C-alpha positions as CSV (number, residue, x, y, z in Angstrom):
1,M,0.0,0.0,0.0
2,T,1.2,3.5,-0.8
3,L,2.1,5.5,2.3
4,S,1.7,9.3,2.8
5,G,4.9,11.3,2.6
6,R,5.2,11.7,6.4
7,D,4.5,8.0,7.0
8,A,7.0,6.9,4.3
9,Y,9.6,9.2,6.0
10,R,9.1,7.6,9.4
11,D,9.2,4.0,8.0
12,E,12.3,4.6,5.8
13,L,14.2,6.3,8.7
14,T,13.3,3.5,11.0
15,T,14.6,0.9,8.5
16,L,17.9,2.8,7.9
17,A,18.5,3.3,11.7
18,A,18.6,-0.5,12.1
19,E,21.9,-0.4,10.1
20,D,23.2,3.0,11.1
21,A,23.4,3.7,14.9
22,S,24.2,7.4,14.2
23,L,20.7,8.1,13.0
24,V,18.5,10.0,15.6
25,C,14.9,11.0,15.4
26,L,13.4,14.1,17.1
27,E,9.8,15.1,17.0
28,A,8.0,18.2,18.2
29,D,4.9,16.6,19.8
30,L,4.0,14.8,16.5
31,G,5.2,11.3,17.4
32,G,2.1,9.8,18.9
33,K,2.0,6.5,20.7
34,N,2.8,4.3,17.7
35,H,5.8,6.1,16.0
36,P,7.7,3.3,14.3
37,F,11.1,4.8,15.2
38,Q,10.3,5.1,18.8
39,T,9.1,1.5,18.9
40,A,12.2,0.2,17.2
41,H,14.9,2.5,18.6
42,P,13.5,4.1,21.8
43,D,17.0,5.2,23.0
44,R,17.4,7.4,19.9
45,F,13.9,8.9,19.8
46,F,13.2,12.3,21.5
47,N,9.8,14.0,21.6
48,V,10.6,17.5,22.7
49,G,7.1,18.9,22.8
50,I,6.1,22.2,21.3
51,A,9.6,23.6,21.4
52,E,10.6,23.7,17.8
53,G,13.6,26.1,18.0
54,A,15.0,24.1,21.0
55,M,14.6,20.9,18.9
56,V,16.7,22.3,16.1
57,D,19.3,23.5,18.6
58,M,19.4,20.1,20.1
59,A,19.9,18.6,16.6
60,A,22.8,20.9,16.0
61,G,24.5,19.6,19.2
62,L,23.8,16.0,18.2
63,A,25.3,16.6,14.8
64,A,28.4,18.1,16.3
65,G,28.7,15.0,18.4
66,G,28.7,12.7,15.3
67,Y,25.1,11.8,15.0
68,K,22.8,12.3,12.0
69,P,19.6,14.0,13.5
70,F,16.3,14.0,11.6
71,V,13.8,16.4,13.1
72,S,10.1,16.8,12.2
73,T,7.4,19.3,13.0
74,F,4.6,21.1,11.1
75,A,6.1,23.1,8.2
76,P,4.9,26.5,9.6
77,F,6.6,25.8,12.9
78,A,9.8,24.6,11.3
79,A,10.2,27.2,8.7
80,L,8.7,30.2,10.5
81,R,8.7,29.7,14.3
82,A,12.2,28.1,14.3
83,A,13.5,30.2,11.5
84,E,16.5,31.6,13.4
85,S,17.6,28.2,14.7
86,L,17.3,26.8,11.2
87,K,19.4,29.7,9.7
88,L,22.1,29.1,12.2
89,T,22.0,25.3,12.3
90,L,21.6,24.5,8.6
91,G,23.3,27.6,7.2
92,Y,25.9,29.2,9.4
93,L,27.0,25.9,11.1
94,N,26.3,23.8,8.0
95,A,25.3,21.0,10.4
96,G,24.2,17.7,9.0
97,V,20.6,18.0,10.2
98,T,17.6,17.0,8.2
99,V,14.3,18.8,8.8
100,V,11.2,16.9,7.6
101,A,8.2,19.3,7.4
102,P,4.7,17.9,6.9
103,Y,1.6,20.0,6.7
104,A,3.2,22.2,4.1
105,G,1.1,24.5,1.9
106,V,-2.5,24.4,3.1
107,S,-2.6,20.6,3.7
108,G,-3.6,21.4,7.3
109,A,-6.6,23.3,5.9
110,W,-9.1,22.6,8.7
111,F,-6.6,23.9,11.3
112,G,-6.7,27.4,9.9
113,T,-4.3,30.0,8.8
114,T,-1.9,29.6,11.7
115,H,-1.1,26.1,10.5
116,H,-0.8,26.9,6.8
117,C,2.7,27.4,5.3
118,L,3.0,29.0,1.9
119,E,6.3,30.8,2.6
120,D,8.7,28.0,3.5
121,L,10.5,27.6,0.2
122,A,11.2,31.3,0.1
123,I,12.7,31.2,3.5
124,L,14.8,28.0,3.1
125,R,15.9,28.8,-0.4
126,S,17.5,32.0,0.9
127,V,19.8,30.0,3.3
128,P,22.9,28.9,1.4
129,G,24.0,25.3,1.5
130,V,20.6,23.7,2.4
131,T,19.4,20.9,0.1
132,I,15.6,21.4,-0.4
133,A,13.3,18.6,-1.6
134,A,9.6,18.3,-2.1
135,P,9.0,14.6,-3.0
136,F,5.8,13.3,-4.6
137,G,4.7,9.9,-3.4
138,E,6.3,7.2,-1.3
139,A,9.1,6.1,-3.6
140,E,10.4,9.7,-3.9
141,M,10.2,10.3,-0.2
142,R,12.1,7.2,0.6
143,A,14.8,8.1,-2.0
144,V,15.2,11.6,-0.5
145,V,15.5,10.3,3.0
146,R,18.1,7.7,2.0
147,S,20.1,10.4,0.2
148,A,19.9,12.8,3.2
149,A,21.1,10.1,5.6
150,R,24.1,9.3,3.3
151,S,25.1,12.8,2.6
152,G,25.5,14.4,6.0
153,R,24.4,17.7,4.5
154,P,21.7,19.9,5.9
155,H,18.3,19.1,4.3
156,Y,14.8,20.5,4.4
157,I,12.1,18.0,3.1
158,R,8.6,19.4,2.4
159,T,5.6,17.1,2.4
160,G,1.8,17.2,3.0
161,R,-0.5,15.7,5.6
162,N,-2.1,12.3,4.8
163,A,-2.4,12.3,1.0
164,T,-1.1,9.3,-0.7
165,Y,0.3,9.4,-4.3
166,E,2.1,7.0,-6.6
167,S,5.5,8.4,-7.5
168,L,6.4,8.9,-11.1
169,P,8.5,6.0,-12.5
170,L,12.2,6.2,-11.8
171,A,14.9,4.9,-14.0
172,G,17.1,3.9,-11.1
173,P,17.5,4.3,-7.3
174,E,18.6,8.0,-7.6
175,L,16.2,10.8,-8.3
176,P,17.0,12.8,-11.5
177,L,17.2,16.5,-11.5
178,V,14.2,16.6,-13.9
179,N,11.9,13.6,-14.2
180,W,10.2,13.9,-17.6
181,E,6.8,12.3,-17.2
182,F,5.9,13.2,-20.8
183,L,7.8,15.1,-23.5
184,A,5.9,16.7,-26.4
185,D,6.8,19.2,-29.1
186,S,9.6,21.5,-28.0
187,D,7.8,24.5,-29.4
188,D,4.8,23.9,-27.1
189,V,4.3,24.8,-23.4
190,C,5.9,22.7,-20.7
191,L,4.3,22.1,-17.2
192,V,6.8,22.1,-14.3
193,S,5.5,20.5,-11.2
194,V,6.6,21.1,-7.6
195,G,5.5,19.1,-4.6
196,E,2.6,16.8,-4.0
197,E,-0.3,19.0,-5.1
198,G,1.6,20.8,-7.9
199,T,2.4,17.4,-9.3
200,R,-1.2,16.0,-8.9
201,L,-2.6,19.0,-10.8
202,S,0.2,18.9,-13.5
203,L,-0.5,15.3,-14.2
204,A,-4.2,16.0,-14.7
205,A,-3.5,19.1,-16.9
206,R,-0.9,17.2,-19.0
207,A,-3.4,14.5,-19.7
208,A,-6.0,17.1,-20.8
209,T,-3.7,19.3,-22.9
210,G,-1.0,17.0,-24.3
211,V,1.8,19.4,-23.2
212,S,5.2,18.2,-21.8
213,H,5.5,17.7,-18.0
214,A,8.8,18.1,-16.1
215,H,8.7,17.1,-12.5
216,L,11.2,18.6,-10.0
217,V,12.0,17.1,-6.5
218,Y,15.1,19.2,-5.5
219,L,14.5,22.9,-5.3
220,D,17.6,24.5,-3.8
221,H,19.5,27.0,-5.8
222,E,22.4,24.6,-6.7
223,Q,20.3,21.8,-8.1
224,L,17.6,24.1,-9.5
225,T,20.2,25.8,-11.6
226,E,21.2,22.5,-13.2
227,A,17.6,21.6,-13.7
228,A,16.9,24.9,-15.4
229,A,19.7,24.2,-17.9
230,E,18.0,20.9,-18.8
231,L,14.6,22.5,-19.1
232,A,15.9,25.2,-21.4
233,R,17.5,22.6,-23.7
234,R,14.0,21.2,-24.5
235,H,11.5,24.1,-24.1
236,S,11.2,27.9,-23.8
237,R,7.8,28.4,-22.3
238,F,6.9,27.0,-18.8
239,V,4.0,26.9,-16.5
240,V,5.2,26.2,-12.9
241,V,2.6,24.7,-10.6
242,E,3.4,24.9,-6.9
243,E,1.5,25.0,-3.6
244,H,3.4,28.2,-2.5
245,R,3.1,31.9,-2.9
246,S,4.7,33.4,-6.0
247,Q,7.2,35.4,-4.0
248,G,10.2,33.3,-3.3
249,G,8.7,30.2,-5.0
250,V,10.2,28.0,-7.7
251,A,8.5,29.9,-10.6
252,E,10.2,33.1,-9.5
253,A,13.6,31.3,-9.2
254,L,13.2,29.7,-12.7
255,A,12.3,33.1,-14.2
256,L,15.6,34.4,-13.0
257,L,17.5,31.3,-14.1
258,L,15.9,31.3,-17.5
259,P,15.9,35.0,-18.7
260,R,15.4,34.0,-22.4
261,C,12.3,31.9,-21.6
262,E,8.7,32.6,-20.6
263,V,7.8,31.5,-17.1
264,T,4.5,31.8,-15.4
265,A,3.2,30.5,-12.1
266,V,0.1,28.8,-10.9
267,G,0.4,29.1,-7.1
268,A,-1.4,30.1,-3.9
269,G,-2.0,33.7,-4.8
270,Q,-2.1,36.5,-2.3
271,G,-5.0,35.6,-0.1
272,W,-5.2,34.7,3.6
273,P,-7.8,31.9,4.0
274,S,-9.7,32.5,7.3
275,T,-12.3,29.8,7.1
276,G,-12.0,26.0,7.2
277,G,-12.4,23.5,4.4
278,D,-10.7,20.5,3.1
279,H,-7.3,20.7,1.5
280,H,-8.5,21.1,-2.1
281,E,-11.3,23.5,-1.2
282,V,-8.8,25.9,0.4
283,M,-6.4,25.5,-2.5
284,A,-9.1,26.3,-5.0
285,A,-10.2,29.4,-3.0
286,L,-6.5,30.6,-3.3
287,G,-6.5,30.2,-7.1
288,L,-4.8,26.8,-7.2
289,D,-6.9,24.2,-9.0
290,L,-7.1,22.4,-12.3
291,P,-9.1,25.1,-14.1
292,A,-6.4,27.6,-13.1
293,V,-3.6,25.4,-14.5
294,L,-5.5,24.8,-17.8
295,S,-6.2,28.5,-18.1
296,A,-2.5,29.3,-17.7
297,V,-1.5,26.7,-20.3
298,A,-4.1,28.2,-22.7
299,R,-2.9,31.8,-22.1
300,M,0.7,30.9,-22.7
301,R,-0.1,29.0,-25.9
302,T,-2.1,32.0,-27.3
303,G,0.1,34.7,-25.9
304,T,-2.8,36.1,-23.9
305,P,-1.7,38.4,-21.0
306,E,-2.2,37.0,-17.5
307,P,-5.1,38.7,-15.7
308,V,-4.6,40.5,-12.4
309,P,-5.2,37.9,-9.6
310,A,-8.3,38.3,-7.5
311,G,-8.5,35.6,-4.9
312,S,-11.7,35.1,-2.9
313,F,-9.9,35.6,0.4
314,T,-8.9,39.1,1.3
315,R,-7.4,40.8,4.2
């Protein structure tokens, strides 16, 4: 059975820890009673409670002591509440700490605005030296966790809540910089998908339009620069779909990396959702749904200017 991103992370880390005694797992009150790592390796599991900054600081000390800490908490609390600790630990100290951040985007829709996170990529991409990944499906999450455990480099891994998706086929055990799900005429538009929901929408839009689809997992500046070069060799017009605000997102980064190409974004807009709903309802209210992606592809194909966004949520 396909696992959600956060469950695949826990299961893969538990398996790896059986062979690597340096792996340590820290959670900020998300572990629950049946966390597989806690059950299998109780002496290397720490639930620190709602003290996210302290958890990252603890991980920095553990990394200095030769351990490989993996820490996990809600994306808004990791990227925003613990931002200074992340900057110092992952950036300044370049500590080999991996942060796994579920509930990214608006996947915690029912919890309200305080638990939404549409700004994390902007924050983490501005910290040099951090490997940033947004895997789609169980296979990609497991591959990213294995790579992080081997590398000893600082990582930020973004995932959702409980959604389960089948990863795109992989040619081997390693994730490519660009995974081409479908390659069409080079003169046509290319969809670029980021993260779980961006990829879900791109797969549906690709099936409806016949355009190319390029899927990205690694989003840090170093690897995105290499991916941009591969994208530019095949296409010159791109629609980037991501569950993130336009400011600081992947579309904005690609637009800077591809100055001779056309790049537009389908993202979470400028609204602040203040009412509950399920994940996809809140995304749609922010302007991120299949009709929005199809409209963006059609506009780019015809050269129609993008309309001024007018989300249903205002502040």
